[in-house]
C-alpha positions as CSV (number, residue, x, y, z in Angstrom):
1,M,23.8,-6.6,-22.5
2,G,24.4,-7.5,-18.8
3,R,25.4,-11.1,-18.0
4,G,24.7,-13.4,-15.1
5,D,28.0,-12.5,-13.5
6,G,27.3,-8.7,-13.5
7,T,29.6,-7.7,-16.3
8,G,28.3,-5.4,-19.0
9,R,25.5,-4.0,-16.7
10,L,23.7,-0.9,-17.7
11,V,22.2,1.6,-15.2
12,S,20.3,4.9,-15.6
13,P,21.7,8.3,-14.5
14,P,19.9,10.1,-11.7
15,D,18.0,12.3,-14.1
16,A,16.8,9.5,-16.4
17,D,13.5,10.1,-18.2
18,D,10.7,7.8,-16.9
19,A,7.8,9.3,-19.0
20,G,5.2,6.7,-19.8
21,T,6.4,4.1,-17.4
22,G,4.6,2.6,-14.4
23,I,5.7,-1.1,-14.1
24,L,8.6,-2.1,-11.9
25,H,10.3,-5.5,-11.9
26,V,12.3,-5.9,-8.7
27,D,14.8,-8.8,-8.5
28,M,16.9,-9.5,-5.4
29,D,20.6,-9.9,-6.2
30,A,22.0,-13.5,-5.8
31,F,19.4,-13.8,-3.0
32,Y,20.3,-17.0,-1.2
33,A,24.0,-16.2,-1.4
34,A,23.4,-12.6,-0.3
35,V,21.5,-13.8,2.8
36,E,24.3,-16.1,3.8
37,I,26.8,-13.2,3.5
38,L,24.4,-11.0,5.5
39,D,24.5,-13.6,8.3
40,D,28.2,-14.2,8.1
41,R,30.2,-11.0,7.2
42,T,33.4,-13.0,6.8
43,L,32.0,-14.2,3.5
44,K,31.7,-10.8,2.0
45,G,33.6,-10.3,-1.3
46,K,34.4,-14.0,-1.6
47,P,33.1,-16.6,-4.1
48,I,30.2,-18.3,-2.4
49,I,28.2,-21.3,-3.5
50,V,25.0,-22.2,-1.7
51,G,24.5,-26.0,-1.9
52,A,25.5,-29.3,-0.3
53,P,29.3,-29.2,0.3
54,E,29.7,-32.9,-0.5
55,G,28.1,-35.5,-2.7
56,R,26.3,-34.5,-5.9
57,G,24.2,-31.6,-4.7
58,V,23.4,-28.7,-7.1
59,V,24.1,-25.0,-6.8
60,S,21.1,-23.2,-5.4
61,S,22.7,-19.8,-5.7
62,A,26.2,-18.3,-6.1
63,S,27.7,-14.9,-5.3
64,Y,28.7,-12.7,-8.2
65,E,32.4,-13.4,-7.4
66,A,31.7,-17.1,-8.1
67,R,29.6,-16.4,-11.1
68,R,32.5,-14.7,-12.8
69,F,34.2,-18.2,-12.9
70,G,31.2,-19.6,-14.8
71,V,29.3,-21.0,-11.7
72,R,25.5,-21.1,-12.3
73,S,22.4,-22.2,-10.5
74,A,21.4,-25.8,-10.9
75,M,25.0,-26.7,-11.8
76,P,26.4,-29.7,-9.8
77,V,28.5,-28.4,-6.9
78,G,31.4,-30.6,-7.9
79,Q,31.5,-29.0,-11.4
80,A,31.2,-25.5,-9.8
81,L,34.2,-26.2,-7.5
82,R,36.2,-27.3,-10.5
83,L,35.4,-24.0,-12.2
84,C,36.1,-22.0,-9.0
85,P,38.3,-24.1,-6.6
86,T,38.5,-21.2,-4.1
87,A,34.7,-21.0,-3.6
88,I,33.3,-21.4,-0.2
89,V,30.3,-23.8,-0.1
90,V,27.6,-23.1,2.5
91,M,24.5,-25.1,3.3
92,P,21.1,-23.5,2.4
93,H,18.9,-22.1,5.1
94,F,15.5,-22.0,3.4
95,E,13.5,-20.8,6.5
96,R,15.8,-17.8,6.7
97,Y,15.3,-17.0,3.0
98,L,11.5,-17.2,3.5
99,A,11.6,-14.8,6.4
100,L,13.6,-12.2,4.5
101,S,11.4,-12.7,1.5
102,A,8.4,-11.8,3.6
103,E,10.2,-8.6,4.7
104,V,11.0,-7.7,1.1
105,M,7.4,-8.3,-0.1
106,R,6.1,-6.3,2.8
107,I,8.2,-3.3,1.7
108,F,6.9,-3.7,-1.8
109,R,3.3,-3.6,-0.6
110,E,3.9,-0.4,1.4
111,F,4.5,1.4,-2.0
112,T,1.6,-0.2,-3.8
113,P,-1.0,-3.0,-3.3
114,L,-0.5,-4.1,-6.9
115,V,2.3,-6.6,-6.3
116,E,2.7,-9.8,-8.3
117,P,5.4,-12.1,-6.8
118,L,7.1,-14.3,-9.4
119,S,9.2,-16.3,-6.9
120,I,10.7,-15.9,-3.5
121,D,13.1,-13.1,-4.7
122,E,11.3,-11.2,-7.5
123,A,8.1,-9.4,-8.2
124,F,6.3,-7.0,-10.5
125,L,4.8,-3.8,-9.1
126,D,2.3,-1.5,-10.8
127,V,3.0,2.0,-9.4
128,R,0.9,4.0,-11.8
129,G,-1.6,4.8,-9.1
130,A,1.0,5.7,-6.5
131,R,2.4,8.8,-8.1
132,R,0.5,11.3,-6.0
133,L,1.8,9.6,-2.8
134,W,5.4,8.6,-3.7
135,G,6.3,10.5,-6.9
136,S,7.2,9.2,-10.4
137,P,8.0,5.6,-11.1
138,G,11.8,6.4,-11.2
139,E,11.6,8.1,-7.9
140,I,9.6,5.2,-6.4
141,A,12.2,2.7,-7.7
142,R,15.0,4.7,-6.0
143,M,13.1,4.9,-2.7
144,L,12.2,1.2,-2.8
145,R,15.8,0.2,-3.4
146,A,17.0,2.3,-0.5
147,R,14.2,0.9,1.8
148,V,15.1,-2.7,1.0
149,L,18.8,-2.0,1.7
150,D,18.1,-0.1,4.9
151,E,15.6,-2.6,6.4
152,T,17.1,-5.9,5.3
153,G,20.7,-5.2,4.4
154,L,20.1,-6.7,0.9
155,T,20.5,-5.2,-2.5
156,C,18.0,-5.5,-5.4
157,S,18.0,-4.5,-9.0
158,V,15.0,-2.7,-10.6
159,G,13.8,-2.3,-14.1
160,V,11.2,0.5,-14.8
161,A,9.3,0.4,-18.0
162,A,5.8,0.7,-19.6
163,T,5.3,-3.1,-19.8
164,K,6.2,-6.1,-17.7
165,H,8.3,-7.6,-20.4
166,V,10.6,-4.6,-20.8
167,A,10.8,-4.0,-17.0
168,K,12.0,-7.6,-16.5
169,M,14.6,-7.2,-19.3
170,A,15.8,-3.9,-17.7
171,S,16.2,-5.4,-14.2
172,T,18.3,-8.2,-15.6
173,I,20.6,-5.9,-17.5
174,S,21.1,-3.6,-14.5
175,K,22.2,-6.4,-12.1
176,P,23.7,-6.4,-9.6
177,D,22.5,-3.5,-7.4
178,G,21.3,-1.4,-10.3
179,L,18.4,0.6,-11.7
180,L,17.5,0.9,-15.4
181,I,14.7,3.0,-16.6
182,V,13.3,2.6,-20.1
183,A,11.0,5.5,-21.0
184,E,8.0,4.5,-23.2
185,A,9.4,6.5,-26.1
186,D,12.7,4.7,-25.9
187,T,11.3,1.2,-25.8
188,A,11.8,0.4,-29.5
189,A,15.4,1.4,-29.5
190,F,16.1,-0.4,-26.3
191,L,14.6,-3.6,-27.6
192,A,16.2,-3.5,-31.1
193,A,19.7,-3.7,-29.7
194,R,19.1,-6.7,-27.5
195,P,20.0,-10.3,-28.4
196,V,17.0,-12.5,-29.2
197,R,17.9,-14.6,-26.2
198,A,17.0,-11.7,-24.0
199,L,13.3,-11.8,-25.0
200,W,11.2,-13.2,-22.1
201,G,10.1,-16.7,-23.1
202,V,12.9,-17.4,-25.6
203,G,14.7,-20.4,-24.2
204,P,17.8,-22.1,-25.5
205,K,15.9,-24.3,-28.0
206,A,13.9,-21.4,-29.4
207,A,17.0,-19.2,-29.5
208,E,18.9,-21.9,-31.5
209,A,15.9,-22.2,-33.9
210,L,16.0,-18.4,-34.5
211,E,19.7,-18.1,-34.7
212,G,19.9,-20.9,-37.2
213,R,17.8,-18.7,-39.5
214,G,20.1,-15.7,-39.0
215,I,17.8,-14.1,-36.4
216,R,20.2,-13.1,-33.6
217,T,18.9,-9.7,-32.4
218,V,15.5,-8.2,-31.7
219,A,16.1,-6.0,-34.7
220,D,16.4,-9.2,-36.8
221,V,13.0,-10.3,-35.4
222,L,11.5,-7.0,-36.5
223,E,12.7,-7.6,-40.1
224,A,11.8,-11.3,-40.3
225,P,8.5,-12.3,-42.0
226,R,5.8,-13.7,-39.7
227,S,5.9,-17.0,-41.6
228,V,9.6,-17.5,-40.7
229,L,8.9,-17.0,-37.0
230,D,6.0,-19.3,-37.2
231,R,8.0,-22.0,-38.9
232,A,10.9,-21.6,-36.4
233,L,8.8,-21.4,-33.2
234,G,5.3,-22.5,-34.0
235,A,2.4,-20.2,-34.5
236,A,1.6,-19.4,-30.9
237,T,5.2,-18.7,-29.8
238,G,5.9,-16.9,-33.1
239,D,3.0,-14.6,-32.5
240,R,4.1,-13.8,-28.9
241,I,7.7,-13.1,-29.9
242,W,6.5,-10.9,-32.8
243,H,4.5,-8.7,-30.4
244,L,7.2,-8.6,-27.6
245,A,9.8,-7.5,-30.1
246,R,7.6,-4.5,-30.9
247,G,7.1,-3.7,-27.2
248,V,3.5,-5.0,-27.2
249,D,2.7,-6.7,-23.9
250,P,-0.8,-6.2,-22.6
251,R,-0.3,-8.2,-19.4
252,E,-1.3,-6.4,-16.2
253,V,0.3,-7.0,-12.8
254,D,-1.8,-9.8,-11.4
255,T,-2.1,-9.8,-7.6
256,E,-4.0,-13.1,-7.7
257,R,-1.5,-14.9,-9.7
258,V,-1.6,-18.7,-9.1
259,E,1.6,-20.7,-9.3
260,K,1.4,-23.1,-12.2
261,S,3.1,-25.9,-10.3
262,V,4.8,-26.9,-7.1
263,G,7.6,-29.4,-7.1
264,H,10.5,-30.9,-5.2
265,E,13.5,-32.8,-6.6
266,E,16.4,-34.7,-5.0
267,T,19.8,-35.4,-6.5
268,F,21.4,-38.5,-4.8
269,D,24.9,-38.6,-3.5
270,V,25.4,-41.9,-5.4
271,D,23.3,-43.4,-8.2
272,I,20.6,-45.6,-6.8
273,D,19.2,-48.8,-8.3
274,D,17.2,-50.0,-5.2
275,T,13.5,-49.8,-6.1
276,A,12.5,-49.6,-2.4
277,I,14.7,-46.7,-1.8
278,L,13.5,-44.9,-4.9
279,R,9.9,-45.4,-4.0
280,S,10.6,-44.1,-0.4
281,E,12.2,-41.0,-1.8
282,L,9.2,-40.4,-4.1
283,R,6.9,-40.7,-1.1
284,R,9.0,-38.2,0.9
285,L,9.0,-35.7,-2.0
286,A,5.2,-36.2,-2.5
287,D,4.6,-35.4,1.2
288,R,6.6,-32.2,0.9
289,V,4.6,-31.2,-2.3
290,G,1.4,-31.9,-0.4
291,A,2.5,-29.8,2.5
292,R,3.3,-26.9,0.2
293,L,-0.1,-27.2,-1.5
294,R,-2.0,-27.1,1.8
295,A,0.1,-24.2,3.2
296,N,-0.9,-22.1,0.2
297,G,-4.5,-23.3,-0.2
298,W,-4.1,-25.1,-3.5
299,E,-5.1,-28.4,-5.0
300,A,-3.5,-30.2,-8.0
301,A,-5.3,-31.9,-10.8
302,T,-2.2,-33.4,-12.3
303,I,0.9,-35.2,-10.8
304,A,4.1,-35.5,-12.6
305,I,7.5,-37.2,-11.9
306,K,11.0,-36.7,-13.3
307,V,13.6,-39.4,-13.2
308,R,17.2,-38.8,-14.3
309,F,19.5,-41.7,-14.9
310,A,23.2,-42.2,-14.4
311,D,23.9,-41.2,-18.0
312,F,21.9,-37.9,-17.5
313,S,19.0,-39.1,-19.7
314,T,15.8,-37.9,-18.2
315,V,12.2,-39.2,-18.3
316,N,9.1,-37.3,-17.4
317,R,5.7,-38.8,-16.7
318,S,2.4,-37.2,-15.7
319,Q,-1.1,-38.4,-14.6
320,T,-4.4,-36.5,-14.3
321,L,-6.2,-37.4,-11.1
322,S,-9.9,-38.2,-10.9
323,E,-10.2,-35.4,-8.4
324,P,-7.8,-32.6,-7.5
325,T,-6.0,-33.1,-4.2
326,A,-3.5,-31.7,-1.7
327,V,-3.1,-35.0,0.1
328,G,0.5,-36.2,0.2
329,Q,-0.6,-39.9,0.3
330,R,-2.7,-39.5,-2.9
331,I,0.2,-37.6,-4.6
332,G,2.6,-40.3,-3.6
333,D,0.4,-43.1,-4.9
334,A,0.2,-41.3,-8.2
335,A,4.0,-40.9,-8.2
336,H,4.5,-44.6,-7.5
337,D,2.1,-45.5,-10.4
338,L,4.0,-43.3,-12.8
339,F,7.4,-44.6,-11.6
340,A,6.2,-48.2,-12.2
341,S,5.6,-47.3,-15.8
342,I,9.2,-46.3,-16.5
343,D,11.7,-48.8,-18.0
344,R,14.7,-48.5,-15.7
345,R,17.8,-49.8,-17.3
346,L,20.3,-47.7,-15.4
347,P,20.7,-46.5,-11.8
348,V,18.9,-43.3,-10.9
349,R,20.6,-40.0,-10.2
350,L,17.7,-37.7,-9.5
351,V,13.9,-38.0,-8.8
352,G,11.3,-35.3,-8.6
353,V,7.6,-35.0,-7.9
354,R,5.5,-32.1,-9.2
355,A,1.9,-31.0,-8.7
356,E,0.4,-29.2,-11.8
357,K,-2.8,-27.6,-12.9
358,L,-3.3,-25.9,-9.5
359,R,-6.5,-24.4,-8.4
360,P,-7.8,-23.0,-5.0
361,A,-8.7,-25.7,-2.6
362,G,-12.3,-26.5,-1.8
363,V,-13.9,-25.1,-5.0
364,A,-15.2,-28.5,-6.1
365,P,-18.5,-29.7,-4.6
366,P,-17.9,-32.4,-1.9
367,S,-18.3,-36.0,-3.1
368,L,-20.6,-38.5,-1.4
369,W,-17.6,-40.6,-0.3
370,D,-14.2,-39.0,0.7
371,D,-11.6,-41.8,0.4
372,D,-8.9,-39.4,1.6
373,E,-10.7,-38.3,4.8
374,E,-8.5,-40.2,7.2
375,W,-5.3,-39.2,5.4
376,R,-6.5,-35.6,5.2
377,R,-7.0,-35.6,9.0
378,L,-3.6,-37.2,9.6
379,E,-1.7,-34.8,7.4
380,G,-3.5,-31.9,9.0
381,A,-2.1,-33.0,12.3
382,L,1.4,-33.3,10.7
383,D,1.0,-29.7,9.4
384,D,0.2,-28.5,13.0
385,A,3.2,-30.4,14.4
386,A,5.5,-28.9,11.7
387,A,4.2,-25.4,12.6
388,R,4.9,-25.9,16.3
389,F,8.1,-28.0,16.2
390,G,9.5,-27.6,12.7
391,R,9.4,-29.7,9.6
392,G,10.5,-33.2,10.1
393,A,9.5,-33.4,13.8
394,V,7.0,-36.1,12.8
395,T,7.5,-38.2,9.7
396,R,6.9,-41.6,8.2
397,A,8.8,-44.5,9.8
398,T,9.9,-45.5,6.3
399,L,11.6,-42.2,5.8
400,L,13.8,-42.4,9.0
401,G,17.5,-42.7,8.4
402,G,20.3,-40.7,6.9
403,M,19.9,-38.3,4.0
404,R,20.6,-39.8,0.6
405,G,20.7,-36.6,-1.4
406,G,22.1,-33.1,-1.5
407,R,19.3,-31.2,0.3
408,T,18.1,-29.4,-2.8
409,L,15.7,-26.5,-2.4
410,P,12.2,-26.5,-3.7
411,S,11.9,-25.7,-7.4
412,N,10.6,-22.2,-8.0
413,P,9.8,-21.5,-4.3
414,R,7.1,-18.9,-3.7
415,P,7.3,-16.2,-1.0
416,P,5.1,-16.6,2.1
417,R,1.7,-14.9,1.8
418,I,1.4,-11.5,3.6
419,D,-1.9,-11.0,5.4
């Protein structure tokens, strides 16, 4: 089983059987770090951490050289540097990542229109209808990898399989810069040998629940009674894992996939106990969430916040709005209401704002009174200014001043849409 640092990777030989396949999962290798290395060749072959170099920022990405020391995404940069003291910390350049993501997604769509982006650096492709034009799925995967490298200078790993679930597992095992093909007839054997944690959707808690019952591999899942899975995971998750372990995954590549949520978080350089500062940060994050919603044509029905205290305890609160919105002012008001409901006994280390239950904007019939009309017009003007002069060219007066946090990147950023 491949690991996050690239050791134990498996790749297919040039003559690998791809019978019965048709789904590709393409995952860029250490994307943010790879882009930084692409733009500064002196970084090549060195342990790289993408994140704020001082304070308490978190790791946005790390090169494989750094990962071999135990460095992982979302880890505090200070902890990462203790694990890998020779690492070079570079600031993230999100606009550059978006630009290269757009190039990568364009290449994908030249092979097939059936592309489902999962995030800024990975996507599913259905190439079953592209055989006549490009060849078999394995041949398409090889051509795609070569095109991405030739046109962007970046490497990617590709899993080829009969289902989305197995294709995603295969790409993970082949990283970095690998290709792993799992023929349909080989699916059962491929799955049986994998640890239960490799199943898509089995997180740490679910894995612990299964392992506590002696279920450590997919083969163990196959032998376990359904009742045991249901007791360990709940009926819904137990049913899903039972099917995935048998290679049953009816999900198609969804080109109209809508992101489930949009969020931004900020980890502060020092713990903050000042209510005015915390409310200001929530307002700033809400404005960024609103801007992302508008840029992608979404509205949110639910607003959630996350507050992490100095002792790392974390509180989450959410509120369903009377009407879905993409207005940052309305999102910020909801965030403030939620924040006021939290009992704060310790200084705050991190705050986050998230928009959930997304839907396309404008699908609801217009109401007689639009309380957000003025804010909608103002934020539209801010969007225009950001498009012309860059984000932050115009901002609230209350948000002026030095940065308090580690310049964290948006959570689960989506690639830009390709027209």
